[in-house]
Structures are given as C-alpha cells and as structure tokens.
C-alpha positions as CSV (number, residue, x, y, z in Angstrom):
1,M,1.3,94.4,18.5
2,N,2.2,98.0,17.7
3,G,4.2,99.0,14.4
4,V,4.0,98.4,10.6
5,C,2.4,95.1,9.4
6,A,2.1,93.8,5.8
7,P,-1.5,92.7,5.5
8,G,-2.1,89.0,6.7
9,F,0.9,88.7,8.8
10,D,-1.0,90.6,11.7
11,R,-2.4,86.9,12.2
12,L,1.0,85.0,13.0
13,L,1.5,87.1,15.9
14,G,-1.3,86.3,18.1
15,F,1.2,83.8,20.2
16,M,3.0,87.0,21.5
17,E,-0.3,87.2,24.0
18,T,0.8,84.3,25.6
19,G,4.3,83.8,24.9
20,W,7.4,85.7,25.1
21,Q,6.9,89.6,25.8
22,A,8.7,92.2,24.7
23,D,9.9,95.0,27.1
24,G,9.6,97.6,24.6
25,T,13.0,98.7,24.1
26,E,13.5,95.8,21.3
27,I,14.0,96.3,17.8
28,I,11.8,94.1,16.2
29,Y,10.5,92.9,12.6
30,G,8.9,90.2,11.0
31,I,9.6,88.3,7.7
32,W,7.7,86.1,5.1
33,P,9.7,83.0,4.4
34,D,11.2,84.5,1.3
35,F,13.1,86.6,3.8
36,S,10.8,89.9,2.7
37,L,9.8,92.3,5.4
38,A,6.5,91.9,6.6
39,Y,6.5,94.0,10.3
40,F,8.8,96.3,12.0
41,N,8.1,98.0,15.3
42,E,9.1,101.5,16.2
43,G,12.3,100.4,17.8
44,W,13.6,99.1,14.0
45,V,12.4,103.1,13.0
46,R,14.1,104.8,16.1
47,F,17.2,102.3,15.2
48,A,17.4,103.4,11.9
49,R,17.2,107.2,12.7
50,E,19.8,107.0,15.5
51,N,22.3,105.5,12.8
52,D,21.7,107.4,10.0
53,G,19.6,105.0,8.2
54,A,18.0,105.7,4.5
55,S,14.7,107.1,4.8
56,W,12.8,104.7,2.9
57,L,13.7,102.1,5.8
58,M,11.6,104.0,8.4
59,S,8.2,104.0,6.1
60,P,5.7,101.4,4.4
61,E,8.1,101.4,1.7
62,C,10.2,98.8,2.9
63,L,7.8,96.4,3.3
64,G,8.4,93.5,0.7
65,R,12.0,94.1,0.4
66,S,14.3,91.3,1.6
67,V,16.2,92.2,4.5
68,L,19.3,90.5,2.9
69,D,19.4,93.4,0.6
70,V,20.3,95.7,4.0
71,T,22.2,93.2,5.3
72,S,26.5,93.3,4.5
73,A,27.3,91.2,1.5
74,D,29.8,89.3,3.4
75,L,26.9,88.4,6.0
76,R,24.1,87.5,4.0
77,P,25.1,83.6,3.4
78,F,25.2,83.8,7.3
79,Y,21.7,85.2,8.0
80,R,20.1,83.2,5.0
81,E,21.0,79.9,6.5
82,L,20.1,81.5,10.2
83,F,16.5,82.2,8.9
84,S,16.3,79.3,7.0
85,R,17.2,77.1,10.1
86,A,14.8,79.5,12.2
87,L,11.9,78.6,10.0
88,T,12.5,74.8,10.1
89,S,13.2,74.4,14.1
90,V,10.7,73.1,16.4
91,T,11.5,73.8,20.2
92,A,10.0,73.6,23.4
93,R,11.3,77.0,24.0
94,P,9.2,80.3,23.0
95,Y,11.8,81.0,20.4
96,S,13.3,79.1,17.6
97,I,17.2,80.0,17.5
98,S,18.9,82.7,19.2
99,H,22.3,84.8,18.3
100,E,24.2,87.2,19.3
101,Y,26.1,90.0,17.5
102,E,27.7,93.4,17.9
103,C,26.6,96.6,16.5
104,S,28.8,99.4,17.9
105,S,28.7,103.0,17.3
106,A,31.5,105.5,17.6
107,E,31.1,106.3,21.1
108,N,29.5,102.8,22.7
109,Y,30.9,99.2,22.3
110,R,27.3,97.6,21.6
111,K,26.1,93.5,21.8
112,F,22.8,92.6,21.0
113,A,21.1,89.4,21.3
114,M,18.7,88.3,18.8
115,L,15.7,86.0,19.3
116,L,14.0,84.1,16.3
117,F,10.1,83.0,16.7
118,R,8.8,80.7,14.2
119,L,5.6,81.7,13.3
120,D,2.7,78.9,12.8
121,G,4.2,76.0,11.6
122,G,6.7,78.5,9.7
123,Q,5.1,80.8,8.0
124,G,7.0,83.1,8.9
125,L,9.6,84.7,11.6
126,L,9.3,87.5,14.4
127,I,12.9,88.7,14.9
128,A,13.6,90.6,18.6
129,N,17.1,92.3,18.9
130,S,17.9,93.3,22.5
131,L,20.9,95.1,23.7
132,V,22.5,93.4,26.4
133,V,25.8,95.0,26.8
134,E,26.6,98.5,26.2
135,M,29.3,100.5,27.5
136,P,32.0,103.4,26.3
137,H,35.1,101.7,24.1
138,E,37.2,103.2,26.6
139,A,36.1,101.0,29.7
140,R,37.0,98.1,27.3
141,G,40.5,99.4,26.5
142,T,39.8,100.0,22.9
143,L,42.9,102.5,21.8
144,P,41.1,104.9,19.0
145,V,43.5,105.9,16.2
146,E,43.0,109.4,14.5
147,P,42.2,109.2,10.7
148,P,45.3,109.6,9.1
149,T,45.6,112.5,6.3
150,D,46.7,109.7,4.0
151,S,44.6,106.8,3.7
152,T,46.6,104.6,1.4
153,P,47.9,102.5,4.7
154,Y,44.3,101.5,4.7
155,C,43.8,100.9,1.1
156,N,43.7,97.5,-0.6
157,E,44.7,96.8,-4.3
158,H,41.6,98.2,-5.2
159,E,41.7,101.3,-3.7
160,L,39.0,100.4,-1.0
161,I,38.8,100.8,2.6
162,V,37.5,97.6,4.3
163,Q,35.8,98.1,7.4
164,C,34.5,95.0,9.5
165,A,30.8,94.6,9.0
166,A,30.7,93.2,12.8
167,C,32.8,95.1,15.0
168,R,33.1,98.4,12.6
169,R,37.4,98.1,12.7
170,I,39.4,99.1,9.7
171,R,41.6,96.8,8.1
172,H,45.5,98.1,8.2
173,Q,46.4,97.2,4.7
174,Q,50.3,97.0,5.2
175,L,50.1,95.5,8.7
176,D,49.0,91.8,8.3
177,G,46.1,91.1,10.9
178,R,45.7,94.8,12.1
179,W,42.1,95.9,12.5
180,D,42.4,100.0,13.7
181,W,39.4,101.4,15.6
182,I,38.7,104.7,13.9
183,P,35.8,106.3,15.3
184,A,35.9,109.1,12.5
185,W,35.7,106.6,10.0
186,V,32.7,104.9,11.8
187,R,30.6,108.1,12.3
188,R,31.3,109.2,8.5
189,P,33.0,106.2,6.8
190,P,35.3,107.5,3.6
191,E,33.7,107.5,0.4
192,R,35.4,104.5,-1.1
193,T,34.9,102.0,2.2
194,S,33.8,98.2,1.3
195,H,33.0,95.3,4.0
196,G,34.5,92.5,5.1
197,L,35.0,90.6,8.4
198,C,37.8,90.4,10.8
199,D,39.2,87.1,12.0
200,L,37.8,87.6,15.3
201,C,34.5,88.0,14.5
202,M,34.7,85.6,11.8
203,S,35.3,83.1,14.4
204,Y,33.2,84.5,17.3
205,Y,29.7,85.9,15.7
206,Y,29.9,84.0,12.4
207,P,31.5,80.4,12.4
208,P,30.9,78.2,10.0
209,R,28.6,75.6,10.5
210,Q,29.6,72.1,11.0
C-alpha cells in the first residue's frame, strides 16, 4: 500500500491484499492503539491540501501525533470511544465498524463513510474514508447567508463565534436553535471562531451510546 508509514506498521497491512480493496480515491490513515498516527496515503495529503490544512499534516512530521489532536474538542470523546470500540470488535466483515459523517466545503455538501479495520488482533486500526455524496448546497435547498458587517448576533458571551464542527453552520446567538449557513465564513472563519455541535448533527451523526 502506497503512502507514508511508521516503522513496523506496514507488517499489519498484509490483509489488504486479500480483504477489502481501496479504489484509489479514499482518504486512508492508520493508528496505533494509543491513537497516534502510523500511516497516511496520498488521499490524506490531497484532502489536507485542498482544505488548507497545516503543512505538517502533509509530511512525515505528523507520524506519532495523536489523531485526536487534529479533531475538534467536541468530537474527541466520540472518536476516542469509536476507535477504542473498533480495536476490540471482532466481526465477520473485513471491517470492524462503520460511521458516516459530514465534511462540507463552502461550495458543496459532502458526506463521507468511514470504515475502521481492526489490524492483527487489535495492534492498530486502518481507517478508510470514502466520499459517498457530493452536491452543490443549492441543490439541497440550503440558503446561504451573507456575512454581516456587524457580527454581534453571532457572538456569544465570550465574544466567540461558534461553528458546528460537523455541518460548519454558524450559531445565531439571538435566535434560539438557529444555525446559519455562511459560506464566506466556511472559506475563512472569523478570527475568534470556536467549535461546537448543532443539535441536528449531534443527534444524527454523533448520538450518545446507549
């Protein structure tokens, strides 16, 4: 499998020759049981580049860093539990667990499917992310909002603008339950932007485990 790999992790990837096969478009990365990054493919680099990721995310420098460090704080508990469960789940499928999530750009709605593969008795995970839906926001009836000259309606008591870490909408602080789609702030978030989860994404993509 092509990509950048930490020493020793390549020996865990032999199953890929007989099990699930990538089609070349996936964003794939591998982690050790402590969630530190052990592998990433060209799809990872391409996605980081296209979404203005930090330069270190596209180099071997990121190996050994926890993938939770580049995960929104609101989503870390969910992914910590998901990765832990995948490391201990044994199934008849090639993959242990699957999960869907949204990661839209300013122009397009994008939904991804994540497959988590338990490697060699739980010595690591290989995580493959495939784009399953992509369409212009207009085609879904999403109404864009122009960024206001005065951002006060979107500032909370700490003068922070809160963006949903999943759908990337902005919370309107003066209208309860309202989250606006502001493409300009997706392309370039305001300086004092924090992250959270809107109620819809929380219940649909990240429901609490029963």
